[in-house]
C-alpha positions in Angstrom: -4.4 23.5 -11.5 -1.1 23.5 -9.5 2.0 21.9 -10.8 3.7 19.1 -9.1 6.4 21.5 -7.9 3.9 23.9 -6.4 2.1 21.0 -4.7 5.4 19.9 -3.2 6.0 23.4 -1.9 8.5 24.4 -4.5 6.7 27.2 -6.1 8.0 30.7 -6.7 7.5 31.6 -3.1 9.2 28.5 -1.7 12.3 29.2 0.5 15.4 29.4 -1.6 19.1 30.2 -0.8 20.1 33.8 -1.1 22.5 33.0 -3.9 19.6 31.7 -5.9 17.3 34.6 -5.1 20.0 37.0 -6.2 20.7 35.4 -9.5 21.1 38.2 -12.1 18.2 38.9 -14.5 20.5 40.0 -17.3 24.0 39.3 -18.4 25.2 42.8 -17.6 24.3 42.2 -13.9 26.8 39.3 -13.7 29.7 40.5 -11.5 33.4 39.7 -11.8 33.3 38.7 -15.5 33.5 42.1 -17.3 35.8 40.5 -20.0 32.8 38.4 -21.0 29.7 40.4 -20.2 30.9 44.0 -19.9 30.2 46.6 -22.7 33.1 45.2 -24.8 32.9 41.6 -23.5 33.1 38.6 -25.7 29.5 37.5 -25.0 28.2 41.0 -25.3 29.7 41.1 -28.9 28.3 37.7 -29.7 24.8 38.8 -28.7 25.1 42.0 -30.7 26.0 40.0 -33.8 22.9 37.8 -33.3 24.8 34.5 -33.2 25.9 32.4 -30.3 28.3 29.5 -31.1 28.7 26.5 -28.9 30.7 27.5 -25.8 32.7 25.9 -23.0 32.7 27.9 -19.8 35.8 27.2 -17.9 36.3 28.6 -14.4 36.3 27.9 -10.6 33.1 27.1 -8.7 30.7 29.9 -7.9 31.8 32.3 -10.7 28.5 32.3 -12.7 28.7 29.6 -15.3 25.2 28.3 -14.8 23.8 31.8 -14.5 25.5 32.9 -17.8 24.1 29.9 -19.6 20.5 30.6 -18.5 20.8 34.2 -19.4 22.2 33.4 -22.8 19.2 31.3 -23.5 16.8 34.0 -22.3 18.4 36.8 -24.3 18.5 34.7 -27.5 15.0 33.2 -27.3 16.4 29.7 -27.2 14.8 26.9 -25.2 16.9 26.2 -22.2 17.7 22.5 -21.4 20.0 21.6 -18.5 21.6 18.3 -17.7 24.4 17.3 -15.3 27.1 15.0 -16.4 27.2 13.6 -12.9 23.6 12.4 -12.9 23.0 11.9 -16.6 23.8 9.0 -19.0 23.3 8.0 -22.6 19.5 7.8 -22.3 19.3 11.3 -20.9 21.4 12.6 -23.8 19.3 10.9 -26.4 16.1 12.3 -24.8 17.6 15.8 -24.8 18.8 15.5 -28.4 15.3 14.3 -29.5 13.5 17.1 -27.8 15.9 19.6 -29.4 15.2 18.0 -32.8 11.5 18.4 -32.3 11.9 22.1 -31.3 14.0 22.7 -34.3 11.3 21.3 -36.6 8.9 23.7 -34.9 11.3 26.6 -35.6 12.9 27.1 -32.2 16.5 26.4 -31.2 17.8 24.8 -28.0 20.6 25.8 -25.7 21.7 22.6 -24.0 23.6 23.4 -20.8 25.8 20.6 -19.6 27.2 21.1 -16.1 30.4 19.3 -15.2 30.8 18.3 -18.9 34.3 17.0 -18.2 32.6 14.1 -16.3 31.3 12.6 -19.6 33.6 10.0 -21.1 34.9 10.1 -24.7 32.0 8.3 -26.3 29.5 10.5 -24.5 31.3 13.6 -25.6 31.4 12.3 -29.1 27.6 12.0 -29.1 27.3 15.8 -29.1 29.2 16.3 -32.3 26.5 15.7 -35.0 23.9 17.7 -33.1 26.4 20.6 -32.6 27.4 20.5 -36.3 23.9 20.6 -37.8 22.7 23.2 -35.3 20.2 21.1 -33.5 21.7 22.3 -30.2 23.8 25.2 -29.1 26.0 23.5 -26.5 27.1 25.4 -23.5 29.3 23.2 -21.3 30.6 24.2 -17.8 33.8 22.8 -16.3 36.1 23.5 -13.5 38.8 21.4 -15.1 41.2 22.3 -17.9 39.4 21.6 -21.2 42.6 20.8 -22.9 43.0 17.7 -20.8 39.4 16.8 -20.1 37.5 17.3 -23.3 37.9 15.7 -26.7 39.8 17.6 -29.3 36.8 17.1 -31.7 34.4 18.7 -29.3 36.9 21.6 -28.5 37.3 22.3 -32.2 33.5 22.9 -32.4 33.2 25.2 -29.3 34.7 28.4 -28.1 36.4 28.2 -24.7 35.6 31.2 -22.4 37.5 31.5 -19.2 35.7 32.8 -16.1 37.7 34.5 -13.3 37.4 33.8 -9.6 35.5 36.7 -8.0 37.7 39.5 -6.7 37.0 41.7 -3.7 35.2 44.3 -5.7 32.8 41.7 -7.1 32.2 40.3 -3.6 31.4 43.8 -2.3 28.9 44.2 -5.2 27.2 41.0 -4.0 27.0 42.4 -0.5 25.4 45.6 -1.8 22.8 43.5 -3.7 22.2 41.4 -0.6 21.7 44.6 1.5 19.1 45.8 -1.0 17.3 42.5 -0.9 17.3 42.2 2.9 16.6 45.9 3.2 19.2 46.5 5.9 22.9 47.1 6.2 25.1 44.0 6.2 26.0 43.6 9.9 29.8 43.4 9.7 32.5 46.0 9.9 35.0 46.5 7.1 37.6 44.1 8.5 35.0 41.4 9.0 33.8 41.9 5.4 37.4 41.5 4.2 37.7 38.3 6.3 34.5 36.9 4.8 35.8 37.6 1.3 39.0 35.7 2.1 36.9 32.8 3.5 35.0 32.6 0.2 38.2 32.3 -1.9 36.6 33.7 -5.1 33.4 31.6 -4.9 30.4 33.8 -5.2 27.8 31.2 -4.3 29.6 30.2 -1.2 30.2 33.8 -0.3 26.4 34.6 -0.6 25.7 31.5 1.6 28.0 33.0 4.2 26.3 36.4 3.9 23.0 34.8 4.3 24.2 33.0 7.4 25.4 36.3 8.9 22.1 38.0 8.2 20.2 35.1 9.9 22.5 35.1 12.9 22.7 38.8 13.6 19.4 40.6 14.4 18.6 43.9 12.9 20.1 46.7 15.1 22.7 44.4 16.7 26.4 45.5 16.8 28.3 44.8 13.6 30.5 41.7 13.6 34.2 42.0 13.9 36.6 39.4 12.5 36.7 37.7 15.9 32.9 37.5 16.3 32.5 36.6 12.6 34.7 33.5 13.1 32.4 32.4 15.9 29.3 33.0 13.8 30.1 31.3 10.5 32.4 28.5 11.5 32.6 26.0 14.3 35.7 25.8 16.4 37.4 22.4 16.6 36.8 20.8 20.1 39.7 21.0 22.5 41.5 17.7 22.9 43.5 16.8 26.1 45.6 13.6 26.1 45.9 13.9 29.9 49.7 13.2 29.7 51.2 16.3 31.2 54.5 14.7 32.2 55.1 13.3 28.8 54.6 16.7 27.1 56.4 18.6 29.8 59.5 16.6 29.2 59.5 16.8 25.4 59.0 20.5 25.7 61.9 20.8 28.1 64.1 18.8 25.7 63.2 20.9 22.7 63.7 24.2 24.5 67.1 23.0 25.9 68.2 22.2 22.4 66.9 25.5 21.1 68.7 27.3 24.0 72.1 25.7 23.0 72.4 23.8 26.3 73.6 20.3 25.4 73.9 19.2 29.1 70.2 20.0 29.9 69.2 18.4 26.6 71.0 15.2 27.4 69.4 15.1 30.8 65.8 15.4 29.4 66.6 12.9 26.7 67.8 10.4 29.3 64.7 11.1 31.5 62.4 10.2 28.6 64.3 7.1 27.6 64.4 5.9 31.2 60.7 6.5 31.5 60.1 4.2 28.6 59.4 6.7 25.8 59.3 5.4 22.3 62.7 6.2 20.8 61.2 6.7 17.3 58.9 9.4 18.8 62.0 11.1 20.1 63.8 10.6 16.7 60.9 12.4 14.9 61.0 15.3 17.4 64.8 15.6 17.0 64.3 15.9 13.2 61.8 18.6 13.9 64.2 20.5 16.2 66.8 20.4 13.4 64.6 22.0 10.8 62.8 24.4 13.1 65.7 25.8 15.2 68.8 25.3 13.0 67.6 25.2 9.5 70.1 26.4 6.9 72.4 27.9 9.5 73.8 24.3 9.5 72.3 22.1 6.8 74.0 19.1 8.3 71.8 19.2 11.4 68.8 17.5 9.7 71.2 15.0 8.2 72.5 14.2 11.7 69.0 13.8 12.9 67.9 11.5 10.1 71.1 9.5 10.5 70.4 9.0 14.2 67.0 7.5 13.2 68.6 5.1 10.7 71.3 4.1 13.2 68.6 3.3 15.8 66.6 1.3 13.3 69.8 -0.7 12.6 71.1 -1.2 16.1 67.9 -1.1 18.2 67.8 -0.3 21.9 69.9 0.4 23.9 72.9 0.7 21.6 71.0 2.9 19.1 70.1 5.4 21.8 73.6 6.8 21.7 72.9 8.0 18.1 69.9 9.9 19.4 72.1 11.5 22.0 74.7 12.4 19.4 72.1 14.1 17.3 70.7 16.0 20.3 74.2 17.4 21.1 75.0 18.2 17.5 71.8 20.3 17.1 72.1 21.9 20.6 75.7 23.1 19.7 74.9 24.1 16.1 74.4 27.8 15.1 70.7 28.6 15.5 68.3 30.1 13.0 64.5 30.0 12.8 64.4 32.1 9.6 63.2 29.2 7.5 60.5 28.3 10.1 59.2 31.9 10.4 59.3 32.4 6.6 57.4 29.2 5.9 54.7 30.1 8.5 54.3 33.6 6.8 54.1 32.0 3.4 51.5 29.5 4.6 49.4 32.3 6.0 49.6 34.3 2.8 48.7 31.2 0.8 45.5 31.0 2.9 44.8 34.7 2.6 45.3 35.0 -1.1 43.4 31.8 -2.0 43.6 30.5 -5.5 45.6 33.2 -7.3 47.1 31.8 -10.5 50.8 32.0 -11.1 51.8 34.4 -13.9 51.2 32.9 -17.3 54.8 33.5 -18.4 56.1 30.7 -16.1 53.3 28.2 -17.0 53.8 25.5 -19.6 51.7 25.4 -22.7 51.4 21.8 -23.9 48.1 22.4 -25.8 47.0 24.8 -28.5 44.3 26.3 -26.2 46.9 27.1 -23.5 49.1 28.7 -26.1 46.2 30.8 -27.3 45.8 31.9 -23.7 49.5 33.0 -23.8 50.8 30.5 -21.3 54.6 30.6 -21.2 54.7 33.7 -23.4 57.7 35.9 -22.5 59.4 33.4 -20.3 63.2 33.9 -20.0 65.3 30.8 -19.4 67.5 31.8 -16.5 70.5 29.7 -17.7 70.6 31.8 -20.9 70.6 35.1 -18.9 73.7 36.9 -17.5 74.7 35.4 -14.2 72.1 32.7 -14.8 69.5 35.1 -13.3 66.6 36.7 -15.2 65.0 38.6 -12.3 61.5 37.7 -13.5 58.5 38.0 -11.3 57.3 34.6 -10.1 54.5 35.8 -7.8 50.9 35.8 -9.0 49.7 38.7 -11.1 48.1 41.3 -8.8 50.2 40.3 -5.8 53.2 42.4 -5.0 56.5 40.7 -4.3 56.9 39.6 -0.7 59.8 38.5 1.4 59.4 35.6 3.8 62.8 34.1 4.2 65.3 36.4 6.0 68.5 34.5 6.7 70.5 35.5 9.8 74.2 36.3 10.2 75.0 32.9 11.7 76.5 29.8 10.2 75.8 28.9 6.6 72.9 31.4 6.4 75.5 34.2 6.4 76.5 32.9 2.9 72.9 32.5 1.9 72.2 36.1 2.9 75.0 37.3 0.6 73.5 35.5 -2.3 70.0 36.8 -1.7 71.3 40.4 -1.4 73.2 39.9 -4.7 70.2 38.6 -6.5 68.0 41.3 -5.1 70.4 43.9 -6.5 70.3 42.2 -9.9 66.5 42.0 -9.8 66.2 45.7 -9.2 68.6 46.5 -12.1 66.9 44.1 -14.6 63.3 45.0 -13.8 
């Protein structure tokens, strides 16, 4: 007789996402978590000792928390029971505890996997305590949030917290190789496109395999390999173009901005007047003038943005037409100020690198450790307080571990940035000496 799942078309041959079909069959097949499941991993040693304590698996999405819980149950012979804190309540917990109690009386233990365990409130978390203490259940909780802040201290004291890492490029490439074996063909993307796909996934193995499956489905066998450009067209939709049909408006604001950037106060005043005469909203112009100050002057003259903000305040106070003179003053000030886009360029580069590198954690030495767990994880260990160092400069590395130091802000030899450049060169010299 078929089961309800088989009758509904959910049998073993029913369509399933590639990520589900490629779930590891044993712990050693889990990628990216060698510190847990490798030959000397924590879980490997636990299994070798024959005893699995209650565990909290803490890590980003798509790093293998559910898979590890299932495999632990399988390799220890425990019954696997899974609930989600999002969809479960007190009644579900009572039912799970009762079933575990019955199994225990029959001589079999239960591994209770609780997904998103941090979603349970304090009283719901407390309900686990007696069943964890007497061994009715082995609790394996999964969370993407810091257990120090989201889980009760009583529950944390009865469970061991294991940290899962976001999947790195090597782990992602291993997943591609498994997908190729499953699909029985080479993944249709060149090396650059594969790297781009890895960046899109941001350490999430499940999402990565969904992208891989999408590429396999979109590119027929024997078709040319995808490049980064064709990959973007394949796995993500472009935002539709949007035309406000106001060419004159945007032509004039472009002319005003470029005149200011080009240090031509006369042309800038002309285009400012053209827009005001045409009935442009003065507050729109004030916002754009502030933008010109930070984009085209920056720290070459830190007063430029103050002039722009003051012009907005004056206009708010006086209104039109008297307040328009303040806008004109700001435009002339910015047009005649020393120019630098070093901050603008550096910030754009930093934004791109932030997107490329995803969720890399800051080095632990510069993180606070307000909880015992975080201290055990060596948060803040080795931090040097700069004010206690010679020249109030320690020269520590503040970039994420595994990321080399990069330079984004390169001040120019104009205006105040000339002084800023001297400071940066001095600190760079100290950093080389002290590292």
